[in-house]
Structures are given as structure tokens and as C-alpha cells.
C-alpha positions in Angstrom: 28.3 -58.6 26.6 28.4 -60.8 23.9 27.0 -59.6 20.9 26.4 -61.4 17.1 27.2 -59.5 14.0 24.1 -58.9 12.1 24.9 -56.7 9.2 28.0 -56.0 7.2 28.4 -52.5 5.8 27.0 -52.1 2.3 26.6 -48.1 2.0 30.2 -46.9 3.0 33.5 -47.8 3.1 34.4 -47.9 6.7 38.2 -48.5 6.0 38.4 -45.0 5.2 37.2 -43.9 8.7 39.6 -43.3 11.4 39.5 -42.2 14.9 42.0 -39.9 16.3 42.5 -39.3 19.8 44.0 -35.7 20.8 45.7 -35.6 23.8 44.7 -38.8 25.6 45.7 -39.1 29.2 44.5 -42.9 30.4 45.6 -45.9 28.7 42.5 -47.6 30.0 40.5 -45.2 27.8 42.8 -46.0 24.5 42.1 -49.7 25.1 38.2 -49.3 25.3 38.4 -47.0 22.1 40.4 -49.3 20.1 37.6 -51.8 21.3 34.8 -49.7 20.2 36.6 -49.0 16.7 36.8 -53.2 16.4 33.1 -53.7 17.4 31.9 -51.2 14.4 34.5 -52.0 11.8 36.8 -49.3 12.2 40.2 -50.6 11.5 42.5 -47.6 12.2 43.2 -45.5 15.4 45.5 -42.8 15.3 46.9 -40.8 18.6 48.3 -37.4 18.8 50.7 -36.6 21.7 49.5 -39.2 24.1 50.1 -38.9 28.0 50.4 -42.6 29.1 50.8 -45.8 26.7 51.2 -48.3 29.5 50.6 -51.6 27.6 48.8 -53.7 30.6 45.8 -51.5 30.9 45.4 -50.7 27.7 45.4 -53.9 26.2 43.3 -55.4 29.2 40.7 -52.4 28.1 41.1 -53.5 24.5 40.2 -57.1 25.2 41.1 -59.6 22.5 38.3 -58.0 20.0 40.4 -54.5 20.2 43.9 -55.9 20.4 44.9 -55.7 16.4 43.7 -52.1 16.5 46.3 -51.5 19.3 48.9 -53.4 17.8 48.7 -51.5 14.2 47.7 -48.0 16.0 49.6 -44.9 15.0 51.3 -41.8 16.9 51.8 -38.5 15.9 53.4 -35.3 17.7 51.1 -32.6 16.3 47.3 -32.9 14.8 48.3 -31.4 11.5 50.4 -34.5 10.9 47.9 -36.8 11.7 45.6 -35.1 9.4 47.5 -34.5 6.2 46.2 -37.5 4.2 42.1 -36.8 5.1 39.9 -35.4 2.9 37.0 -34.7 5.8 37.9 -33.8 9.4 35.2 -33.9 12.0 35.7 -32.9 15.4 33.6 -33.5 18.5 32.7 -31.0 21.6 30.1 -31.1 24.5 30.9 -27.5 24.8 28.5 -25.5 22.7 30.0 -22.0 22.9 28.3 -19.9 20.4 32.1 -19.3 18.4 32.2 -23.1 18.2 29.7 -23.4 15.0 28.3 -26.7 16.3 25.5 -28.1 13.9 25.0 -31.7 13.7 24.1 -34.4 16.0 25.9 -38.0 15.2 22.3 -39.4 13.9 22.0 -36.3 11.7 25.4 -36.3 10.3 26.1 -40.2 10.1 24.6 -40.9 6.5 26.6 -38.0 4.9 29.8 -39.4 6.6 29.2 -42.7 5.1 28.6 -41.5 1.8 31.8 -39.6 2.0 33.6 -42.6 3.0 33.1 -44.5 -0.3 35.6 -41.8 -2.1 37.1 -39.9 1.0 39.3 -40.7 4.0 37.7 -39.0 7.1 38.9 -38.4 10.5 36.8 -38.3 13.8 38.6 -36.4 16.5 38.2 -37.0 20.1 39.6 -34.7 22.9 41.4 -35.7 25.9 39.7 -36.6 29.3 39.5 -33.0 31.0 39.6 -30.3 28.3 38.1 -32.1 25.0 38.9 -30.3 21.9 40.7 -26.9 21.7 39.8 -24.0 19.9 43.0 -24.6 18.0 42.2 -28.2 17.4 38.7 -27.3 16.2 40.3 -25.0 13.5 41.0 -28.0 11.7 37.6 -29.5 11.7 35.2 -29.2 8.6 32.2 -30.3 10.6 31.7 -30.4 14.3 29.2 -32.7 15.9 27.6 -33.1 19.8 26.2 -35.7 21.4 22.3 -34.7 23.0 22.6 -35.3 26.8 21.1 -34.2 29.6 22.3 -30.9 31.1 24.6 -32.5 33.8 25.7 -36.1 31.8 29.4 -36.6 31.5 30.4 -38.9 28.9 33.7 -40.9 28.9 35.9 -40.8 25.5 35.1 -44.4 24.6 31.6 -43.7 25.7 31.2 -40.9 23.1 33.3 -43.1 20.4 30.6 -45.8 20.8 27.5 -43.7 20.1 29.1 -42.2 17.1 30.4 -45.1 15.5 27.3 -47.0 16.3 25.2 -44.2 14.9 27.7 -44.5 11.3 27.6 -48.3 11.3 23.6 -48.2 11.3 23.5 -46.4 8.3 26.6 -48.2 7.1 24.3 -51.1 6.9 21.4 -49.5 5.0 20.3 -46.5 3.2 21.1 -45.2 -0.3 24.5 -45.5 -1.9 25.6 -41.9 -3.2 28.6 -41.4 -4.6 30.4 -38.4 -3.5 33.4 -36.6 -5.6 37.0 -37.0 -4.1 37.9 -33.8 -1.9 40.9 -32.0 -1.2 43.3 -33.5 1.3 43.9 -31.7 4.7 47.6 -31.0 3.3 46.0 -28.9 0.8 43.4 -27.1 2.7 45.9 -26.2 5.1 48.3 -24.6 2.5 45.2 -22.8 0.9 44.4 -21.2 4.4 48.2 -20.4 4.8 47.9 -18.3 1.8 44.4 -16.7 2.5 45.7 -15.6 6.0 48.9 -14.2 4.3 46.4 -12.4 1.9 44.0 -11.1 4.6 47.3 -9.6 6.6 48.6 -7.8 3.7 45.0 -5.8 2.9 44.8 -5.6 7.0 41.5 -7.3 7.2 42.6 -9.3 10.4 41.1 -9.0 13.6 43.5 -8.4 16.3 42.1 -10.0 19.4 41.3 -13.3 18.4 42.4 -14.2 14.8 42.4 -18.2 15.3 38.3 -17.8 15.9 38.6 -15.4 12.8 40.1 -18.0 10.6 38.2 -20.8 11.9 34.8 -19.0 10.7 36.4 -18.6 7.6 37.5 -22.0 7.4 34.2 -23.5 8.3 32.6 -21.3 5.7 34.9 -22.4 2.7 34.8 -26.2 3.8 31.3 -26.6 4.7 30.8 -26.8 0.3 33.0 -30.1 0.5 35.9 -28.2 -1.5 37.9 -30.3 -4.3 41.6 -30.3 -5.0 40.5 -28.3 -8.5 38.7 -25.9 -6.2 41.3 -25.4 -3.8 43.7 -24.3 -6.4 41.5 -22.0 -7.7 41.1 -20.2 -4.6 44.9 -20.1 -4.3 45.1 -18.5 -7.5 42.6 -15.9 -6.8 44.6 -15.0 -3.9 48.1 -14.6 -5.7 46.3 -12.7 -8.5 44.8 -10.4 -6.2 48.2 -9.7 -4.1 49.6 -9.1 -7.9 47.0 -6.8 -8.7 47.7 -4.8 -5.3 51.0 -4.4 -6.0 52.0 -6.4 -3.0 54.8 -8.7 -2.6 54.2 -12.2 -1.6 56.5 -13.2 1.0 55.4 -16.6 2.5 58.0 -18.3 4.6 56.5 -21.7 3.9 57.5 -24.2 1.3 53.7 -25.1 0.6 53.0 -21.5 -0.6 55.0 -22.0 -3.6 53.1 -22.7 -7.0 51.1 -26.0 -7.1 52.8 -28.3 -9.8 49.4 -28.8 -11.5 48.3 -25.5 -10.8 48.2 -23.2 -14.3 46.6 -20.1 -13.3 49.8 -18.3 -12.7 51.2 -19.4 -15.9 48.1 -18.1 -17.5 48.1 -15.0 -16.2 51.7 -14.2 -16.8 50.8 -15.1 -20.8 47.9 -12.5 -20.8 50.0 -10.1 -19.2 52.6 -10.3 -21.8 49.9 -10.1 -24.5 49.0 -6.9 -23.2 52.3 -5.4 -23.0 
């Protein structure tokens, strides 16, 4: 269907919003998603471990409208690599189990995403056509949304993309312009959670049955308040000081577990200790 543009986004920075397809199976759907992105002003499409990238069906479904989206789309081997430079990650799911912590519909969250996009990069994740996003994928999501449908409905992934981007575009062209602070990047968030996980293991406060769901609950609790880089460093400093007070060695195997360059919390604590001694 041919449509005539009637509005330009003024209440959001759509260049800060990207669509990420996690393990997409069919090139036709990738092309259709590229077309949807182009129709609603989203210029970046990322793929994580795609199954099939056959050009002909992919470009056929993208049409001339979405061709430039496919030309510059980026491909990653894993989800953390794709998310490292984003400040806010939004997951999508059709499964509403009590542990999935779904709180938003596209209409409810679109205005908030528009406001955040003015100063933050936002990733919207869509799972593959058979299974959607896994619990492991949803662990990286700060917010999770679902599209209300009838009980037996089944949406194609490109249809889901259209619905969510449509709601965002509607709010991007109207409403209030509220400035939001720049939030911590996903690399900073993930580093913080590695330290939190290490701390919980030291104090034996990790359930043994399903630690990933336990950590997801903690992550969703903390990121629901939209953490800044400074707040992330405060939490990391607290964890290190807590372990030091317990006399527990901090044996972390990951490079990011080292002291952040701009974090003076440990330096301050060391000065305080030397003065007391």
C-alpha cells in the first residue's frame, strides 16, 4: 500500500532506536522487518546469529523502501556483543509466564521510549519465529513488552515490529518533549551484574535451582530505575567494600571486574583505612 508521509518526528530521536533480531530463521522476515524500520524512521537493523541470509528473498521483501536498511545492517555472533553500546534494552514476548515480568504494552511504553531516545540509545529485541526470546535473552532486557491479541493469535515477527514501531512513531510526532539523563551502557550494566553475582556467591545467597531467573529478577529491579554510569559505579563500589569488610578475597576471572578508571570509591576507602591505622 502506498502511503504519503504526514509527519516528521519532533519528540524523539529515532536514530537512537535500533531493532535487533535474535536468531532470525528466514530471510523473507529479515527483509520485511527492514521495510518496517524504513517506514517508521528506524535506520539501524542488527542481527544476532541469523540462520539464513539469502539475498534474493531478503531484498525482495524489503522492496526499495527498506533496501538501504539491509545494505548497512550489522551482524553479531552473540547478544551481549550487539547490546554493548546501548543504554536501554526492550524485549518483546508473546509468552506471559509469571516469571517473565511483562509490564507494558506498546502503547503504554512508546512515550517513555521516545523521551529516553533523546539522550540514550535504545535496542528493541525480537526473538526468532519459532521460539521468540529465551529467558537468557530476556535477562539482558530492562523492560519487556507484549502485544495484546486474541487468545489464539499468532503474529509474524515483521508484523510485531510494525505494531511496536507504529506506536513509537505516533508518539514521536506529538506529545511533550521531556529530557532524560544519559543512562549507563549495557557494557557497564553487565560488568556491574558480574560483580553482583560474584558477591552473592561469596555470601551464599544464590538459589541453586535456577540462578538465571533469580539474577533476572535482581536485574529488572535495579534497571527499572534507569541507572546512570555514576550509580552503576556506586553499586560496584558497595559490592567491593562489602566483600572487603567480610574479609573475602575478590577472585574475578573477567577483565571488567577490575577497578573502573573513573571510580574513586576504592581509593577513598583505602585512604580512610590508612588514617584509622
